[in-house]
N, C-alpha and C positions, 0 to 999 in steps of 0.2 A: 258769123263764122267764116264767111267768104273773105272778109277783110283780114281775119287772122291767118287764113290760108295763104293769102297773097303776101303777107309779111314774112311768115315762116311756115312752110308746109306742114311741119310736124305738130304744130299747136292744135290744129283741128282734129287730128287723130286722137289726141289725149283727152280733150275736153268735150268732144262731140257726144259720146254716150252719156256723160254726166249731165250735160245741158239738156239732153232729151229727157232724162229721168226727172229732172227738176221741173221742166215745163209740163210734162204729163202728170206728175204727181200733184202739182199745185192746181191743176185744172187749166186746160188750154184757154188762154185769153184772160186769165185772172192774174193781175199784177201782184196783189197782196198774197194770193195763194202761192205764187212763184217765189216770193221772198221767204215765206214760211217754209215751203218745201226745201228751199236751198239751205235754210237753217237746220231743218230736220236731217237732211241728207249729210250735211257737213258734220253734225254731231255723231251720226252713225259711223262715218268714216274716221272721225277722231277717236272715238271709243274703240272701234275695231282695230285701229292702227296702234293704239296704246297697249291693247291686250295681246295682239298678235303682230304679224308683219304688216306693212303698209298695204300690200296687195289684198290682204284679208279684210282690211277696213273697207275697201271698195266692194268686196264680195258680200260683206255684211249689209252694206247700204243697198246693194242690188237685191239681196234677198228680202229686205224690208220693202223695197219698191214693188217686187213681185207680189208679196202678200197684200200690201195696201191696194194695189190695182185690182187684185182678185176680189177683195172685199168691196171696194168702191171704185168701179171702172171709170167713172167720170172725173176722178181725181179728188183730192181732199176738199177743194173749194169749188169744184165744178158744179154746174146746175144740171138737173135732169131735164132733158127736153124731149 
């Protein structure tokens, strides 16, 4: 994200929360979980954006993120330690 900020300062502000949601939802440190979480989040954004406005797609994805982390705090593919 630092590289993105150096190129164009506004990029980090738009994708920072989305990248955070994907990393935490997939399980921190789990590469496969990150890819699957990115797919899940993108599907929630796409469905929410097609039914409502684009901003509501992000709100639906964030709502799913909150519920998923409440149910499974270590992420979808994180290990319990």
